[in-house]
N, C-alpha and C positions, 0 to 999 in steps of 0.2 A: 504449559504455556511458557515461552521463553522471551525474556526482553532483550530487543536488538537495538543497538544504537545506529541512528541514520542522521544524516545532514540534510537540513531544509534551508534553502538559501543561504548557506554556509554555516549555519548554527546546529550544533548537535542537539539531538533530542532522541528519546528512545520509545519504542513502541512495544506492546506485549501482544503478540499474536500466536495462535496454535500453530504447529508445524504445517498442518494442512492448508491454512491460509497463506502462511509464508511462501510455501511451494508454489500455491496457485499464483500469487502475487508475482514470483520470479517468472513463472511461465507466460504471464501477460505482459511483463516488461519486455521479456525476450521476443515474444511474437510481435511487439511493436517496435522493436529494435532500439529500445532504450534502456538505461539502467533502472534498477529497483529505486535508487535514490530519486531520479528524474520522475518516475511514475508516482511516488509518494510525494513530491513536491507538487504534482499536477493534482492529485487527490486533495492535498492540504490547501490548495488554493480555492477549492469550491467547496470545503466542508462546513458543516456547522456541527459543533460538539466535538467530541472525543475523537483524536485521530486514529486510534486503533479500531474504534468503532467504524469510522469513515472508510478505512481500509477494507474491513470484512463486507461491509455494504457495497463497496466498489467491486470486489471480487465476486460476491453473490450475483449482483446485476451482470456482470461480464458472463458468468457461467450460465445464468438464465438468458443471456442474448439481448440484455437491455442495457448494455454499456459499452 
């Protein structure tokens, strides 16, 4: 698992994600024509709990066709 720095609303934070989730997140962002940071900001705006977990759930839901 790798820790990556991201910007959310102009504030730096870090998320720890497995490489497979990071690659899937990048693919989702690209498919939607947005940056990874923009997608993470969107996920952050609706999350409850840990950001890394919210990203994993978002990716899982997208892969399963629920997001």
